[in-house]
TORSEMAR-862475 format. One record per residue (C-alpha): residue number from 1; z, y, x. Coordinates in Angstrom, 3 decimals. Layout:
<rs>
[r NUM [Z Y X]]
...
</rs>
This chain:
<rs>
[r 1 [13.548 -7.962 122.271]]
[r 2 [14.423 -9.151 118.720]]
[r 3 [12.383 -12.385 119.324]]
[r 4 [14.815 -13.405 122.044]]
[r 5 [18.077 -11.918 120.580]]
[r 6 [17.780 -13.135 117.050]]
[r 7 [17.249 -16.867 117.740]]
[r 8 [20.104 -16.704 120.335]]
[r 9 [22.443 -15.138 117.823]]
[r 10 [21.394 -17.760 115.245]]
[r 11 [22.241 -20.597 117.682]]
[r 12 [25.603 -19.005 118.447]]
[r 13 [26.348 -18.542 114.725]]
[r 14 [25.527 -22.083 113.892]]
[r 15 [27.574 -23.572 116.637]]
[r 16 [30.658 -21.435 116.097]]
[r 17 [30.483 -21.839 112.451]]
[r 18 [30.295 -25.652 112.800]]
[r 19 [33.343 -25.648 115.053]]
[r 20 [35.438 -23.292 112.990]]
[r 21 [34.460 -24.544 109.494]]
[r 22 [33.067 -28.124 109.652]]
[r 23 [33.692 -28.605 105.954]]
[r 24 [30.734 -26.278 105.295]]
[r 25 [28.288 -28.320 107.286]]
[r 26 [26.991 -30.409 104.255]]
[r 27 [25.394 -27.254 102.938]]
[r 28 [23.455 -26.648 106.100]]
[r 29 [19.606 -26.731 105.713]]
[r 30 [17.744 -29.435 107.686]]
[r 31 [16.127 -26.809 109.914]]
[r 32 [19.488 -25.478 110.915]]
[r 33 [20.751 -29.051 111.517]]
[r 34 [17.942 -29.509 114.079]]
[r 35 [18.944 -26.425 116.047]]
[r 36 [22.714 -27.180 115.699]]
[r 37 [22.241 -30.666 117.126]]
[r 38 [20.284 -29.345 120.074]]
[r 39 [22.822 -26.644 121.038]]
[r 40 [25.847 -28.912 120.391]]
[r 41 [24.321 -31.564 122.678]]
[r 42 [23.787 -28.979 125.378]]
[r 43 [27.456 -28.209 125.502]]
[r 44 [28.598 -31.804 124.951]]
[r 45 [30.122 -31.162 121.575]]
[r 46 [28.191 -33.670 119.348]]
[r 47 [31.089 -35.961 119.386]]
[r 48 [33.380 -33.145 118.261]]
[r 49 [31.206 -32.538 115.222]]
[r 50 [31.146 -36.199 114.330]]
[r 51 [34.924 -36.456 114.748]]
[r 52 [35.560 -33.535 112.379]]
[r 53 [33.093 -34.736 109.740]]
[r 54 [34.591 -38.187 109.832]]
[r 55 [37.994 -36.784 109.532]]
[r 56 [36.971 -34.821 106.476]]
[r 57 [35.092 -37.722 104.946]]
[r 58 [31.845 -35.752 105.081]]
[r 59 [29.682 -37.744 107.481]]
[r 60 [27.743 -39.285 104.537]]
[r 61 [27.150 -35.825 103.018]]
[r 62 [24.774 -34.578 105.791]]
[r 63 [21.191 -35.393 106.475]]
[r 64 [20.715 -39.071 107.470]]
[r 65 [18.973 -38.202 110.766]]
[r 66 [21.713 -35.732 111.715]]
[r 67 [24.364 -38.339 110.964]]
[r 68 [22.496 -40.854 113.141]]
[r 69 [22.675 -38.447 116.035]]
[r 70 [26.381 -37.895 115.539]]
[r 71 [27.187 -41.611 115.255]]
[r 72 [25.235 -42.311 118.419]]
[r 73 [27.374 -39.670 120.243]]
[r 74 [30.505 -41.317 118.799]]
[r 75 [29.333 -44.719 120.173]]
[r 76 [28.829 -43.237 123.628]]
[r 77 [32.195 -41.613 123.617]]
[r 78 [34.008 -44.794 122.468]]
[r 79 [32.274 -46.690 125.230]]
[r 80 [33.400 -44.024 127.760]]
[r 81 [37.005 -44.197 126.446]]
[r 82 [36.987 -47.941 127.089]]
[r 83 [35.691 -47.487 130.635]]
[r 84 [38.168 -44.703 131.466]]
[r 85 [41.130 -46.616 130.025]]
[r 86 [40.157 -49.727 132.017]]
[r 87 [39.668 -47.634 135.168]]
[r 88 [43.170 -46.284 134.853]]
[r 89 [44.359 -49.874 134.425]]
[r 90 [42.605 -50.887 137.605]]
[r 91 [43.909 -47.867 139.515]]
[r 92 [47.501 -48.979 138.662]]
[r 93 [46.669 -52.520 139.819]]
[r 94 [45.276 -51.180 143.111]]
[r 95 [48.231 -48.970 143.798]]
[r 96 [50.899 -51.550 142.855]]
[r 97 [53.749 -51.331 145.305]]
[r 98 [53.038 -47.635 146.223]]
[r 99 [55.684 -45.438 144.607]]
[r 100 [53.676 -42.261 144.072]]
[r 101 [53.571 -39.910 141.022]]
[r 102 [50.090 -40.030 139.344]]
[r 103 [49.325 -37.189 136.996]]
[r 104 [46.378 -37.764 134.735]]
[r 105 [44.371 -34.565 134.305]]
[r 106 [42.044 -33.229 131.671]]
[r 107 [40.236 -35.695 129.437]]
[r 108 [41.967 -38.819 130.797]]
[r 109 [45.338 -37.190 130.269]]
[r 110 [44.452 -36.213 126.720]]
[r 111 [43.219 -39.683 125.936]]
[r 112 [46.312 -41.581 127.292]]
[r 113 [48.745 -39.145 125.796]]
[r 114 [47.052 -39.325 122.406]]
[r 115 [46.492 -35.460 122.293]]
[r 116 [43.998 -33.734 119.822]]
[r 117 [41.458 -32.642 122.503]]
[r 118 [40.669 -36.362 123.018]]
[r 119 [38.997 -36.438 119.558]]
[r 120 [35.208 -36.645 119.982]]
[r 121 [35.406 -35.651 123.665]]
[r 122 [33.023 -37.046 126.217]]
[r 123 [34.729 -38.584 129.315]]
[r 124 [33.006 -38.487 132.680]]
[r 125 [35.509 -39.762 135.243]]
[r 126 [39.221 -40.196 136.041]]
[r 127 [40.982 -37.030 137.462]]
[r 128 [44.333 -37.647 139.265]]
[r 129 [46.851 -35.174 140.699]]
[r 130 [48.702 -36.703 143.724]]
[r 131 [51.044 -35.119 146.202]]
[r 132 [48.949 -33.969 149.165]]
[r 133 [51.142 -35.833 151.690]]
[r 134 [50.346 -39.159 149.827]]
[r 135 [46.552 -38.755 149.418]]
[r 136 [45.621 -40.578 152.542]]
[r 137 [47.733 -43.535 151.548]]
[r 138 [46.257 -43.579 148.028]]
[r 139 [42.715 -43.208 149.272]]
[r 140 [43.063 -45.968 151.858]]
[r 141 [44.523 -48.405 149.192]]
[r 142 [41.757 -47.665 146.641]]
[r 143 [39.049 -48.233 149.343]]
[r 144 [40.761 -51.542 150.139]]
[r 145 [40.589 -52.582 146.499]]
[r 146 [36.899 -51.928 145.688]]
[r 147 [36.241 -48.155 145.651]]
[r 148 [34.177 -46.436 148.217]]
[r 149 [33.793 -42.949 149.575]]
[r 150 [30.606 -41.265 148.298]]
[r 151 [28.099 -40.450 150.972]]
[r 152 [28.118 -36.749 151.621]]
[r 153 [27.312 -34.508 154.503]]
[r 154 [30.078 -34.496 157.230]]
[r 155 [30.358 -30.756 156.833]]
[r 156 [31.061 -31.114 153.121]]
[r 157 [33.521 -33.914 153.758]]
[r 158 [35.459 -31.748 156.132]]
[r 159 [35.149 -28.791 153.814]]
[r 160 [36.782 -30.796 150.989]]
[r 161 [39.566 -32.040 153.138]]
[r 162 [40.476 -28.825 154.969]]
[r 163 [40.079 -26.258 152.276]]
[r 164 [39.618 -27.637 148.844]]
[r 165 [42.104 -28.859 146.145]]
[r 166 [40.629 -32.401 146.099]]
[r 167 [39.080 -34.991 148.389]]
[r 168 [35.465 -36.197 147.911]]
[r 169 [35.221 -38.465 144.871]]
[r 170 [35.585 -42.261 145.086]]
[r 171 [33.317 -44.603 143.215]]
[r 172 [33.799 -48.201 142.269]]
[r 173 [31.385 -50.717 143.883]]
[r 174 [30.778 -52.678 140.665]]
[r 175 [31.592 -50.409 137.758]]
[r 176 [30.203 -47.132 139.229]]
[r 177 [33.043 -45.200 137.795]]
[r 178 [34.413 -42.281 139.781]]
[r 179 [37.895 -41.028 140.566]]
[r 180 [38.524 -37.453 141.590]]
[r 181 [41.849 -37.177 143.455]]
[r 182 [43.442 -33.692 143.430]]
[r 183 [46.516 -32.419 145.305]]
[r 184 [46.517 -28.963 143.501]]
[r 185 [44.648 -27.172 140.796]]
[r 186 [42.877 -24.640 142.962]]
[r 187 [41.526 -24.622 146.489]]
[r 188 [43.929 -23.715 149.261]]
[r 189 [41.853 -20.652 149.983]]
[r 190 [42.003 -19.383 146.362]]
[r 191 [43.210 -15.798 145.812]]
[r 192 [45.381 -17.211 143.032]]
[r 193 [48.526 -19.151 143.740]]
[r 194 [48.251 -22.908 143.506]]
[r 195 [51.506 -24.407 144.555]]
[r 196 [51.544 -27.827 142.835]]
[r 197 [55.291 -28.454 143.180]]
[r 198 [56.188 -26.855 139.791]]
[r 199 [53.515 -28.988 138.058]]
[r 200 [55.025 -32.211 139.383]]
[r 201 [58.538 -31.176 138.521]]
[r 202 [57.661 -30.406 134.883]]
[r 203 [55.213 -33.334 134.214]]
[r 204 [55.912 -35.725 131.417]]
[r 205 [55.847 -39.544 131.713]]
[r 206 [53.650 -41.674 129.546]]
[r 207 [54.342 -45.115 128.089]]
[r 208 [53.723 -46.662 131.515]]
[r 209 [56.221 -44.671 133.662]]
[r 210 [53.903 -44.845 136.653]]
[r 211 [51.576 -42.353 134.752]]
[r 212 [52.383 -38.764 133.916]]
[r 213 [50.635 -35.814 132.344]]
[r 214 [51.178 -32.050 132.856]]
[r 215 [53.711 -30.263 130.657]]
[r 216 [52.177 -28.785 127.478]]
[r 217 [52.047 -25.172 128.810]]
[r 218 [50.650 -26.433 132.219]]
[r 219 [47.881 -28.365 130.335]]
[r 220 [46.745 -25.128 128.754]]
[r 221 [46.845 -23.239 132.022]]
[r 222 [45.008 -25.967 133.932]]
[r 223 [42.241 -26.096 131.349]]
[r 224 [41.839 -22.244 131.572]]
[r 225 [41.916 -22.302 135.370]]
[r 226 [39.181 -24.916 135.348]]
[r 227 [37.215 -22.960 132.792]]
[r 228 [37.203 -19.538 134.494]]
[r 229 [37.293 -20.576 138.199]]
[r 230 [34.758 -23.410 138.146]]
[r 231 [31.649 -21.567 137.041]]
[r 232 [28.247 -23.201 137.269]]
[r 233 [25.097 -21.009 137.744]]
[r 234 [23.059 -23.245 135.437]]
[r 235 [25.556 -24.543 132.862]]
[r 236 [27.718 -21.510 132.787]]
[r 237 [31.322 -21.627 131.644]]
[r 238 [32.161 -24.850 129.708]]
[r 239 [32.682 -24.189 126.119]]
[r 240 [34.236 -27.680 125.888]]
[r 241 [37.219 -26.463 127.954]]
[r 242 [37.816 -23.592 125.557]]
[r 243 [37.741 -26.093 122.663]]
[r 244 [40.325 -28.144 124.549]]
[r 245 [42.525 -25.032 124.779]]
[r 246 [42.022 -24.292 121.103]]
[r 247 [43.220 -27.841 120.272]]
[r 248 [46.144 -27.719 122.656]]
[r 249 [47.292 -24.403 121.249]]
[r 250 [46.968 -25.697 117.689]]
[r 251 [48.978 -28.745 118.524]]
[r 252 [51.743 -27.089 120.488]]
[r 253 [51.807 -23.610 118.928]]
[r 254 [54.216 -24.509 116.101]]
[r 255 [56.887 -25.578 118.630]]
[r 256 [59.764 -23.153 118.852]]
[r 257 [59.499 -21.034 122.065]]
[r 258 [56.069 -22.418 123.032]]
[r 259 [54.218 -19.066 123.146]]
[r 260 [56.925 -17.349 125.172]]
[r 261 [57.124 -20.252 127.622]]
[r 262 [53.310 -20.230 127.978]]
[r 263 [53.257 -16.480 128.959]]
[r 264 [56.232 -16.835 131.275]]
[r 265 [54.802 -19.914 133.021]]
[r 266 [51.400 -18.218 133.451]]
[r 267 [53.066 -15.355 135.380]]
[r 268 [55.221 -17.769 137.397]]
[r 269 [52.194 -19.758 138.508]]
[r 270 [50.006 -16.687 139.094]]
[r 271 [47.697 -17.699 136.185]]
[r 272 [48.229 -14.716 133.851]]
[r 273 [44.722 -13.390 134.122]]
[r 274 [43.043 -16.667 133.171]]
[r 275 [45.498 -17.003 130.280]]
[r 276 [44.680 -13.411 129.170]]
[r 277 [40.953 -14.173 129.102]]
[r 278 [41.485 -17.624 127.492]]
[r 279 [43.612 -16.478 124.595]]
[r 280 [41.423 -13.418 124.011]]
[r 281 [38.253 -15.362 123.743]]
[r 282 [39.664 -18.474 122.013]]
[r 283 [40.765 -16.121 119.226]]
[r 284 [37.508 -14.226 119.095]]
[r 285 [35.114 -17.102 119.240]]
[r 286 [37.070 -20.052 117.694]]
[r 287 [39.567 -18.247 115.473]]
[r 288 [42.442 -19.829 117.461]]
[r 289 [45.763 -18.702 115.831]]
[r 290 [47.151 -16.747 118.783]]
[r 291 [50.046 -14.525 117.742]]
[r 292 [49.273 -10.822 118.187]]
[r 293 [52.500 -10.292 119.964]]
[r 294 [51.557 -12.785 122.656]]
[r 295 [48.317 -10.951 123.306]]
[r 296 [50.333 -7.813 123.507]]
[r 297 [52.841 -9.389 125.932]]
[r 298 [49.825 -10.303 128.254]]
[r 299 [48.081 -6.968 127.908]]
[r 300 [49.103 -5.855 131.397]]
[r 301 [47.606 -9.135 132.831]]
[r 302 [44.098 -8.088 131.838]]
[r 303 [41.732 -6.129 134.095]]
[r 304 [41.256 -2.327 134.013]]
[r 305 [39.112 -0.955 131.152]]
[r 306 [35.576 -0.973 132.687]]
[r 307 [35.908 -4.610 133.948]]
[r 308 [37.509 -5.706 130.596]]
[r 309 [34.446 -4.293 128.728]]
[r 310 [32.134 -6.063 131.123]]
[r 311 [33.945 -9.389 130.953]]
[r 312 [33.949 -9.203 127.136]]
[r 313 [30.185 -9.163 127.420]]
[r 314 [29.751 -11.687 130.142]]
[r 315 [32.176 -14.437 129.025]]
[r 316 [30.629 -15.201 125.538]]
[r 317 [27.184 -15.163 127.052]]
[r 318 [28.216 -17.681 129.769]]
[r 319 [30.207 -19.822 127.277]]
[r 320 [27.768 -20.152 124.474]]
[r 321 [24.471 -22.086 124.699]]
[r 322 [21.370 -20.042 124.030]]
[r 323 [18.460 -21.009 121.845]]
[r 324 [16.662 -23.990 123.598]]
[r 325 [13.292 -22.397 122.955]]
[r 326 [14.217 -18.874 123.727]]
[r 327 [16.053 -18.654 127.180]]
[r 328 [18.033 -15.421 127.570]]
[r 329 [17.865 -13.464 130.820]]
[r 330 [21.129 -11.763 129.922]]
[r 331 [22.873 -15.163 129.574]]
[r 332 [21.322 -16.361 132.847]]
[r 333 [22.562 -13.266 134.651]]
[r 334 [26.021 -13.688 133.102]]
[r 335 [26.234 -17.256 134.264]]
[r 336 [25.209 -16.173 137.679]]
[r 337 [27.675 -13.290 137.883]]
[r 338 [30.686 -15.408 136.777]]
[r 339 [29.603 -18.140 139.243]]
[r 340 [29.725 -15.490 142.032]]
[r 341 [33.112 -14.286 140.690]]
[r 342 [34.487 -17.797 140.777]]
[r 343 [33.396 -18.225 144.449]]
[r 344 [34.875 -14.869 145.340]]
[r 345 [38.154 -15.907 143.907]]
[r 346 [38.040 -19.361 145.670]]
[r 347 [37.721 -18.167 149.286]]
[r 348 [38.380 -15.140 151.458]]
[r 349 [35.168 -13.031 152.210]]
[r 350 [34.828 -14.221 155.775]]
[r 351 [35.038 -17.933 155.044]]
[r 352 [32.824 -17.562 151.970]]
[r 353 [30.094 -15.814 154.034]]
[r 354 [30.243 -18.513 156.699]]
[r 355 [30.158 -21.301 154.072]]
[r 356 [27.301 -19.864 152.083]]
[r 357 [25.322 -19.086 155.224]]
[r 358 [25.709 -22.652 156.458]]
[r 359 [24.649 -24.136 153.121]]
[r 360 [21.628 -21.760 153.020]]
[r 361 [20.782 -22.974 156.581]]
[r 362 [20.901 -26.509 155.525]]
[r 363 [18.554 -25.893 152.515]]
[r 364 [16.195 -23.975 154.797]]
[r 365 [15.955 -26.921 157.170]]
[r 366 [15.070 -29.107 154.225]]
[r 367 [17.127 -32.051 155.444]]
[r 368 [20.776 -32.856 155.982]]
[r 369 [21.267 -34.029 159.510]]
[r 370 [24.486 -35.193 161.018]]
[r 371 [26.591 -32.281 162.204]]
[r 372 [28.829 -32.276 165.182]]
[r 373 [32.273 -31.502 163.584]]
[r 374 [33.692 -30.452 166.935]]
[r 375 [31.547 -27.394 166.677]]
[r 376 [32.511 -26.517 163.151]]
[r 377 [35.871 -25.015 163.055]]
[r 378 [36.795 -24.447 159.388]]
[r 379 [40.272 -23.365 160.167]]
[r 380 [40.924 -19.865 158.838]]
[r 381 [40.596 -17.159 161.521]]
</rs>
């Protein structure tokens, strides 16, 4: 048992130590650097390490080969920043004349708003939040101006449009970049409330008034909802999202009234449970300076004792990467259980059973054939 547990704990200790105290990294032995780079790459945090070391003026104090890996990660990130910024520019060009609020979500929002989570963060695509009644208009205009609808199964396309919180992604014909257009933070079928109206009302304009970002407290809550309700059976929970929350809390936490507003907003939006988990584990894993009175204020938002103990075990295992050479069955089981939990919270049981059964049938057939949508009534019974 120790052959598996000890290397895993070592990997966790190295990564968390690097995130919490990057100034100590120059003293790290070369063998530890090799493992740290491998696990940081797995959770897409190489750029974060490079950013912190550069900020401290310590990039030249670490092993040359390690510094080369970190600089390569920085180059990729800078390239992605350029692509994402240009994509937003082209979106504004394509939607010229259409008066519709466009809220930039997650990484794109951090970048354009100049917020700390953008430091060393990898960017994949552009995420937009648009009023649901305007999505058809926005999608049609973007398709006219060079984006196209990705080819997916007709069942999946209808599933997106009837039940989910977003439409299928659009991809540009020449650049290959993707846009994810959301109309709410959670699927319509989610057990948690997901009314987007308060988010639009509280959003903040950027330098270009056509673009907006979520209010500071809503940014934190969105990141936590995305973290705990978008589990992946292979990747697990995204540690990068918790690092985003750590940065947002550090950036806004000194503002008068921020913590009280955050707790009140979470209750108003129905996101108190994700906030409870997020603050609890950000403090435990990353040393995020969360006031004790805030945790006490949210104590009733947590689960009952047995589930709390279980989640305290599952969440770190699903968040943290294991040792690349010593896979952990406990971690794999944790990732799978939290993935099942996420699906359970996304849909009512009947619809979930129908959906999973249909997907299993498609895999069993081994091919995706066209489906007669007239025979697939996804409307809730």
